[in-house]
MDAnalysis code that builds the backbone (N, CA, C; Angstrom):
import MDAnalysis as mda
import numpy as np

u = mda.Universe.empty(372, n_residues=124, atom_resindex=np.repeat(np.arange(124), 3), trajectory=True)
u.add_TopologyAttr("name", ["N", "CA", "C"] * 124)
u.add_TopologyAttr("resid", np.arange(1, 125))
u.add_TopologyAttr("resname", ["MET", "THR", "TYR", "GLN", "ALA", "THR", "SER", "PRO", "LEU", "ARG", "ARG", "SER", "ILE", "LEU", "LEU", "VAL", "GLU", "ASP", "GLU", "ALA", "MET", "ILE", "ALA", "MET", "MET", "LEU", "GLU", "GLU", "TYR", "VAL", "ASP", "THR", "LEU", "GLY", "HIS", "HIS", "VAL", "ARG", "GLY", "VAL", "ALA", "SER", "THR", "LEU", "ASP", "GLU", "ALA", "SER", "GLU", "MET", "VAL", "ARG", "THR", "GLY", "GLY", "PHE", "ASP", "LEU", "ALA", "ILE", "LEU", "ASP", "CYS", "HIS", "LEU", "ASP", "GLY", "GLU", "GLU", "VAL", "TRP", "PRO", "VAL", "ALA", "LYS", "MET", "LEU", "ASP", "GLU", "ARG", "GLY", "ILE", "PRO", "TYR", "ILE", "LEU", "SER", "SER", "GLY", "GLY", "SER", "ILE", "SER", "GLU", "VAL", "PRO", "GLU", "ALA", "TYR", "ALA", "GLN", "ARG", "PRO", "MET", "LEU", "LEU", "LYS", "PRO", "TYR", "THR", "ILE", "GLY", "THR", "ILE", "SER", "ASP", "MET", "LEU", "MET", "GLU", "CYS", "MET", "ALA", "SER"])
u.atoms.positions = np.array([
    [62.890, 158.902, 64.981],
    [63.226, 159.473, 66.260],
    [63.906, 158.399, 67.112],
    [64.969, 158.772, 67.796],
    [65.695, 157.862, 68.664],
    [65.234, 158.068, 70.101],
    [64.936, 156.962, 70.779],
    [64.504, 157.041, 72.172],
    [65.623, 156.596, 73.082],
    [65.728, 157.279, 74.191],
    [66.710, 156.958, 75.220],
    [66.000, 156.187, 76.327],
    [66.775, 155.549, 77.163],
    [66.203, 154.869, 78.323],
    [65.372, 155.859, 79.127],
    [64.250, 155.417, 79.661],
    [63.360, 156.295, 80.409],
    [63.912, 156.635, 81.783],
    [64.912, 155.947, 82.212],
    [65.481, 156.147, 83.536],
    [66.936, 155.725, 83.504],
    [67.769, 156.369, 84.330],
    [69.148, 155.905, 84.375],
    [69.259, 154.494, 84.949],
    [68.217, 154.024, 85.608],
    [68.206, 152.674, 86.152],
    [67.524, 151.728, 85.181],
    [68.140, 150.614, 84.946],
    [67.535, 149.595, 84.086],
    [66.524, 148.817, 84.924],
    [65.286, 148.812, 84.505],
    [64.215, 148.133, 85.232],
    [63.908, 146.785, 84.595],
    [63.508, 145.869, 85.431],
    [63.080, 144.547, 84.984],
    [61.552, 144.548, 84.986],
    [60.966, 144.183, 83.844],
    [59.527, 144.344, 83.661],
    [58.877, 143.015, 83.283],
    [57.759, 142.722, 83.933],
    [56.934, 141.574, 83.600],
    [55.849, 142.042, 82.642],
    [55.712, 141.359, 81.509],
    [54.643, 141.650, 80.556],
    [53.574, 140.577, 80.676],
    [52.332, 141.001, 80.829],
    [51.205, 140.078, 80.884],
    [50.311, 140.443, 79.704],
    [50.413, 139.639, 78.657],
    [49.737, 139.926, 77.387],
    [49.465, 138.620, 76.667],
    [48.224, 138.416, 76.232],
    [47.874, 137.148, 75.585],
    [48.011, 137.164, 74.065],
    [48.247, 138.304, 73.473],
    [48.442, 138.378, 72.029],
    [49.937, 138.419, 71.728],
    [50.441, 137.367, 71.089],
    [51.886, 137.201, 70.878],
    [52.516, 138.384, 70.155],
    [51.883, 138.889, 69.117],
    [52.458, 140.002, 68.359],
    [52.568, 141.263, 69.214],
    [51.565, 141.521, 70.029],
    [51.598, 142.685, 70.907],
    [52.677, 142.498, 71.969],
    [52.791, 141.301, 72.514],
    [53.829, 141.023, 73.511],
    [55.221, 141.233, 72.911],
    [55.421, 140.777, 71.664],
    [56.725, 140.965, 71.020],
    [57.018, 142.444, 70.789],
    [56.015, 143.207, 70.383],
    [56.191, 144.639, 70.183],
    [56.516, 145.335, 71.504],
    [55.786, 144.992, 72.555],
    [56.061, 145.567, 73.873],
    [57.481, 145.247, 74.326],
    [57.892, 144.001, 74.114],
    [59.242, 143.596, 74.501],
    [60.292, 144.429, 73.753],
    [60.073, 144.639, 72.482],
    [60.999, 145.448, 71.689],
    [61.053, 146.881, 72.205],
    [59.892, 147.465, 72.505],
    [59.848, 148.829, 73.032],
    [60.561, 148.923, 74.371],
    [60.293, 147.989, 75.264],
    [60.927, 147.990, 76.587],
    [62.450, 147.896, 76.450],
    [62.916, 147.008, 75.590],
    [64.361, 146.874, 75.355],
    [64.943, 148.156, 74.768],
    [64.261, 148.738, 73.795],
    [64.726, 149.975, 73.166],
    [64.833, 151.101, 74.184],
    [63.938, 151.102, 75.154],
    [63.943, 152.137, 76.190],
    [64.974, 151.876, 77.286],
    [65.744, 150.798, 77.145],
    [66.839, 150.542, 78.072],
    [66.495, 149.674, 79.256],
    [65.367, 149.002, 79.197],
    [64.945, 148.130, 80.287],
    [65.034, 146.674, 79.845],
    [64.639, 145.775, 80.730],
    [64.742, 144.343, 80.475],
    [63.401, 143.675, 80.748],
    [62.945, 142.834, 79.829],
    [61.723, 142.061, 80.050],
    [62.095, 140.812, 80.834],
    [61.587, 140.716, 82.047],
    [61.877, 139.586, 82.934],
    [61.142, 138.335, 82.487],
    [59.956, 138.534, 81.909],
    [59.163, 137.416, 81.444],
    [57.886, 137.896, 80.795],
    [57.268, 137.002, 80.034],
    [55.990, 137.288, 79.382],
    [55.014, 136.185, 79.785],
    [53.874, 136.587, 80.325],
    [52.816, 135.649, 80.697],
    [51.620, 135.901, 79.797],
    [51.015, 134.816, 79.315],
    [49.853, 134.985, 78.443],
    [48.557, 134.471, 79.073],
    [48.647, 133.920, 80.285],
    [47.452, 133.440, 80.995],
    [47.498, 133.928, 82.440],
    [46.355, 133.871, 83.100],
    [46.315, 134.242, 84.514],
    [47.204, 133.332, 85.350],
    [47.188, 132.032, 85.055],
    [48.017, 131.096, 85.821],
    [49.505, 131.414, 85.667],
    [49.944, 131.656, 84.424],
    [51.355, 132.005, 84.210],
    [51.710, 133.306, 84.921],
    [50.843, 134.301, 84.802],
    [51.102, 135.593, 85.437],
    [51.163, 135.454, 86.956],
    [50.234, 134.705, 87.526],
    [50.220, 134.499, 88.981],
    [51.504, 133.825, 89.445],
    [51.949, 132.819, 88.712],
    [53.184, 132.123, 89.078],
    [54.382, 133.055, 88.985],
    [54.435, 133.879, 87.954],
    [55.561, 134.815, 87.809],
    [55.549, 135.858, 88.916],
    [54.366, 136.299, 89.336],
    [54.288, 137.249, 90.445],
    [54.761, 136.571, 91.728],
    [54.348, 135.326, 91.955],
    [54.803, 134.594, 93.152],
    [56.325, 134.441, 93.145],
    [56.890, 134.185, 91.970],
    [58.345, 133.995, 91.842],
    [59.096, 135.309, 92.004],
    [58.522, 136.388, 91.500],
    [59.140, 137.710, 91.626],
    [60.314, 137.904, 90.689],
    [61.197, 138.835, 91.066],
    [62.378, 139.109, 90.267],
    [62.173, 140.191, 89.223],
    [61.154, 141.029, 89.377],
    [60.920, 142.132, 88.455],
    [60.515, 143.371, 89.253],
    [60.694, 144.537, 88.617],
    [60.443, 145.816, 89.292],
    [59.039, 146.359, 89.077],
    [58.462, 146.063, 87.929],
    [57.116, 146.524, 87.626],
    [56.523, 145.646, 86.535],
    [55.234, 145.830, 86.284],
    [54.537, 144.977, 85.308],
    [53.635, 145.816, 84.420],
    [53.401, 145.291, 83.223],
    [52.395, 145.835, 82.317],
    [51.365, 144.727, 82.129],
    [50.113, 145.011, 82.517],
    [49.058, 143.998, 82.533],
    [47.961, 144.299, 81.520],
    [47.768, 143.411, 80.571],
    [46.606, 143.495, 79.694],
    [45.388, 143.155, 80.555],
    [44.351, 143.978, 80.488],
    [43.179, 143.781, 81.349],
    [42.411, 142.504, 81.064],
    [42.485, 142.022, 79.816],
    [41.765, 140.801, 79.441],
    [42.735, 139.792, 78.853],
    [42.769, 138.622, 79.453],
    [43.624, 137.535, 78.975],
    [42.733, 136.382, 78.547],
    [42.580, 136.237, 77.265],
    [41.794, 135.135, 76.710],
    [40.434, 135.014, 77.408],
    [39.766, 136.160, 77.549],
    [38.429, 136.175, 78.136],
    [38.376, 136.307, 79.642],
    [39.525, 136.276, 80.308],
    [39.561, 136.419, 81.770],
    [40.118, 137.791, 82.140],
    [39.593, 138.347, 83.203],
    [40.087, 139.648, 83.663],
    [41.317, 139.458, 84.534],
    [42.223, 140.424, 84.482],
    [43.533, 140.328, 85.118],
    [43.532, 140.787, 86.583],
    [42.383, 141.124, 87.125],
    [42.325, 141.712, 88.472],
    [42.950, 140.845, 89.568],
    [42.864, 139.520, 89.537],
    [43.557, 138.749, 90.584],
    [45.074, 138.969, 90.575],
    [45.649, 139.146, 89.403],
    [47.091, 139.411, 89.305],
    [47.392, 140.819, 89.814],
    [46.544, 141.774, 89.464],
    [46.720, 143.148, 89.964],
    [46.675, 143.166, 91.493],
    [45.765, 142.400, 92.061],
    [45.663, 142.326, 93.527],
    [46.951, 141.758, 94.130],
    [47.500, 140.721, 93.508],
    [48.756, 140.134, 93.996],
    [49.885, 141.166, 93.954],
    [49.940, 141.939, 92.867],
    [50.975, 142.968, 92.752],
    [50.797, 144.037, 93.819],
    [49.552, 144.458, 94.059],
    [49.273, 145.429, 95.122],
    [49.746, 144.905, 96.472],
    [49.441, 143.647, 96.762],
    [49.835, 143.053, 98.042],
    [51.351, 143.012, 98.212],
    [52.082, 142.916, 97.119],
    [53.546, 142.865, 97.156],
    [54.192, 144.233, 96.973],
    [53.372, 145.262, 96.743],
    [53.896, 146.615, 96.566],
    [54.639, 146.809, 95.251],
    [54.293, 146.037, 94.233],
    [54.955, 146.134, 92.931],
    [54.090, 147.004, 92.022],
    [54.659, 148.086, 91.478],
    [53.875, 148.954, 90.594],
    [53.548, 148.269, 89.273],
    [52.454, 148.720, 88.650],
    [52.058, 148.153, 87.366],
    [51.253, 149.149, 86.561],
    [51.228, 148.888, 85.266],
    [50.463, 149.664, 84.299],
    [49.420, 148.721, 83.727],
    [48.182, 149.180, 83.630],
    [47.139, 148.408, 82.979],
    [47.141, 148.739, 81.490],
    [46.732, 147.792, 80.663],
    [46.613, 148.080, 79.239],
    [45.322, 147.484, 78.711],
    [44.799, 148.118, 77.664],
    [43.529, 147.663, 77.106],
    [43.401, 148.112, 75.662],
    [42.715, 147.306, 74.908],
    [42.354, 147.665, 73.542],
    [41.021, 148.385, 73.507],
    [40.561, 148.828, 74.654],
    [39.296, 149.545, 74.730],
    [38.108, 148.644, 74.986],
    [38.363, 147.369, 75.260],
    [37.264, 146.416, 75.422],
    [36.825, 146.239, 76.868],
    [37.424, 146.967, 77.793],
    [37.008, 146.791, 79.189],
    [35.760, 147.619, 79.457],
    [34.814, 147.014, 80.110],
    [33.569, 147.718, 80.387],
    [33.724, 148.620, 81.606],
    [34.391, 148.111, 82.615],
    [34.552, 148.903, 83.830],
    [35.761, 148.393, 84.605],
    [36.613, 149.339, 84.976],
    [37.764, 148.994, 85.808],
    [37.292, 149.038, 87.255],
    [37.511, 147.974, 88.017],
    [37.122, 148.012, 89.432],
    [37.746, 149.211, 90.139],
    [37.024, 149.753, 91.083],
    [37.458, 150.952, 91.794],
    [38.871, 150.815, 92.359],
    [39.222, 149.633, 92.840],
    [40.549, 149.422, 93.436],
    [41.681, 149.684, 92.446],
    [41.389, 149.623, 91.142],
    [42.435, 149.767, 90.119],
    [42.223, 150.986, 89.226],
    [41.182, 151.748, 89.472],
    [40.809, 152.866, 88.603],
    [41.865, 153.967, 88.535],
    [42.694, 154.093, 89.562],
    [43.708, 155.144, 89.568],
    [45.032, 154.704, 88.946],
    [45.131, 153.462, 88.542],
    [46.360, 152.963, 87.908],
    [46.496, 153.545, 86.509],
    [47.740, 153.769, 86.066],
    [47.926, 154.250, 84.692],
    [47.337, 153.241, 83.705],
    [46.687, 153.754, 82.657],
    [46.052, 152.897, 81.648],
    [46.680, 153.191, 80.288],
    [47.283, 152.181, 79.726],
    [47.906, 152.243, 78.414],
    [46.899, 151.713, 77.400],
    [46.523, 152.542, 76.445],
    [45.525, 152.144, 75.459],
    [46.185, 151.711, 74.164],
    [45.680, 150.612, 73.598],
    [46.171, 150.122, 72.319],
    [45.518, 150.960, 71.214],
    [46.207, 151.225, 70.141],
    [47.548, 150.747, 69.777],
    [48.626, 151.551, 70.500],
    [49.687, 150.875, 70.900],
    [50.786, 151.488, 71.630],
    [51.742, 152.200, 70.683],
    [52.421, 153.191, 71.254],
    [53.580, 153.785, 70.586],
    [54.727, 153.740, 71.586],
    [55.937, 153.800, 71.091],
    [57.083, 153.770, 72.002],
    [57.083, 155.000, 72.913],
    [56.614, 156.127, 72.394],
    [56.527, 157.336, 73.211],
    [55.544, 157.185, 74.359],
    [54.408, 156.563, 74.094],
    [53.416, 156.327, 75.138],
    [53.958, 155.359, 76.181],
    [54.616, 154.310, 75.720],
    [55.221, 153.347, 76.652],
    [56.248, 154.061, 77.529],
    [57.089, 154.876, 76.921],
    [58.107, 155.618, 77.666],
    [57.464, 156.488, 78.736],
    [56.429, 157.252, 78.353],
    [55.743, 158.127, 79.311],
    [55.117, 157.331, 80.448],
    [54.476, 156.224, 80.123],
    [53.820, 155.399, 81.151],
    [54.844, 154.790, 82.109],
    [55.957, 154.309, 81.566],
    [56.997, 153.746, 82.433],
    [57.541, 154.807, 83.375],
    [57.779, 156.006, 82.866],
    [58.275, 157.088, 83.731],
    [57.259, 157.428, 84.807],
    [55.974, 157.491, 84.435],
    [54.911, 157.761, 85.406],
    [54.844, 156.680, 86.477],
    [54.917, 155.441, 86.049],
    [54.832, 154.311, 86.969],
    [56.031, 154.274, 87.917],
    [57.217, 154.550, 87.392],
    [58.426, 154.509, 88.228],
    [58.478, 155.689, 89.194],
    [57.843, 156.807, 88.849],
    [57.856, 157.985, 89.698],
    [56.901, 157.863, 90.879],
    [55.885, 157.007, 90.731],
    [54.887, 156.922, 91.806],
    [55.199, 155.834, 92.798],
])
């Protein structure tokens, strides 16, 4: 099946993912869907710095980065009004109430799921 860009606008996306293979797959899906990966962060410090620097339209955040929860980065994105999608392999025990209404992408990903989530995130 051939996928088209999810939007006529090319979006710049920050990926926050600590597993290299998953980050590479996400990057490939985002590119295939007609968007651009602005950067990939694998730690909270890298993600925080990239959020401070900016230059992207939305983010996909893995909820757990090498044993640390991503909520401080989510808070920074909220403060800047930047939309984001949360992602998880099912290992999160509880999403804090402040983030419970955010779209949640569950692993394993498919390009169709990524496409749907990006459209949902861009529409809100």
